[in-house]
C-alpha positions, 0 to 999 in steps of 0.5 A: 303278055307284053311287059315293061320293067322299071330297071331301078325298082323292078316294078313291072307293067303289063301293056294295054293295046294303047298304053298312056304313060305320064303323071295324069290320073288317066294314064295306065302307067302313072308316074305321079311322083316324078315331077320331070314327067308330063301329065300325058308324056308318051304312049306305047301302042300295039301296031298290029305286028309289033309295039311302037312308042310315041312321045306326046310333046312332053316337056322333058322328052322321051328317049329310046335306047338313049336317043331322043324321040321326035314328038308325034313320030312312031318308033318301032320297039323290040324286045330289050328296048329301053325307054326313058321318060323325062330323065335319063334314069327313068328307065323302063325296059320292054322285056316281053313283046307278045300280043296284047291280051283280053284282060282287066288291068288294075290301074294303081297296082298294075296287076293284070287279070287275064281272060280264061274261058271267056271270063274274068273275075275281079278282084280274083276268080276265087272271090269275084266282086264282079264278073267280066264275060263274053256274051253269046253275041260276042260282046264283053259284059261287066256284071256287078254283084247287084245284077247290073250289066254293062257292055265294055269296050276296049280301053274302058275303065270301071271301078270295083271294090275301090280299085280302078281297072282298065279293060283290054280287048285288043281286036276280034282277031286277038280274042279267044274264040267264043263258045259254039252255041248248040245247034239245036233249035230247042233250048236244052234241058238241065237234068239233075241226078241227086243222091238220096242224102243229097251229097252228090248232085250230077248234071247233064245238059240234054239237047235234041241230038246230044247230051253233055255230062257235067259231072258232080261238083260242089256248086251243083247244089246251088243250081239244084236249089235254083232249079227247084225254085223254078219248078215250084213257081211253074207248078204254081202257074207263076209267069215265066218272067217272074218264075224262079227268082230268089233273093241272094241273101236269103239263098246264102242263109239257106245254103249256110254260106255268105252272099260273097261265096254265092258270087264265087259259086256263080263264077265257077259254074259259068267257068265249068260250063265254058270249059265244056264249050257251052254257050249257056255259060253266059246265061246259066245264071240270070241276075235281076238288075238293081236287085239282089235276085238271081235265078236259073237261066234255063227254064227246062229242068228235070230233077231225078233221084237215084 
């Protein structure tokens, strides 16, 4: 991950593909307390095969290794390059020159949350208040706790838990490859094998010509509960579009966990499916927008006891 390091304080900043520096609130590296820095002072950007810096006509100028930059002109950077913004002592070193990555960057703190298996949990994967994931069409989506989905573009900012984040999606060639969809024309069947005391719930995803064993995980019981709701509604001839929905708060009460833990379990379920290369990772759980309702995203379900 490409990174700037402030020499005086050791404050670090992971670089977005186009990283604006200045005092303004729109800046990814905000130096609000430095009155010698302009509102939009300079930009560091990825040029496809390396990083470059451009002064944006700042009042006090930008220096590269002590040499003033001509405003508007791109200057190539290398590992160890030192940039000074507005004052010779405002020194930031480029300590890593690797390619930009898919991530959500906390604008105020500079903390980076990197993509893993096509997902990002914010503020953490252990306790996500919202989830960013790569959908089956390759687009990145933001899903909040109320079920609303928003398509994200590179550089777009969003808020979660009072914190502002910038989404980085450099280019299709820099992205982690999406999971391969199943080749079967028919949707798979999610099979549950449940122990008599229900302490163990094993999962298998069965396609026409192959099966994927997903093992026994703690989060499988949440899937089992949602599967049973779909089966019950189907038995009562509830229309498919209305079948299987459960209120998240009531579901949490029934499972004796908090609604926030439900969101964490959903993140772990998706991550587990993605680790097996399954396209269903993005759709295994559905949320009904502007409500607190969720359901199992697969309609073909079978529950067996052992």
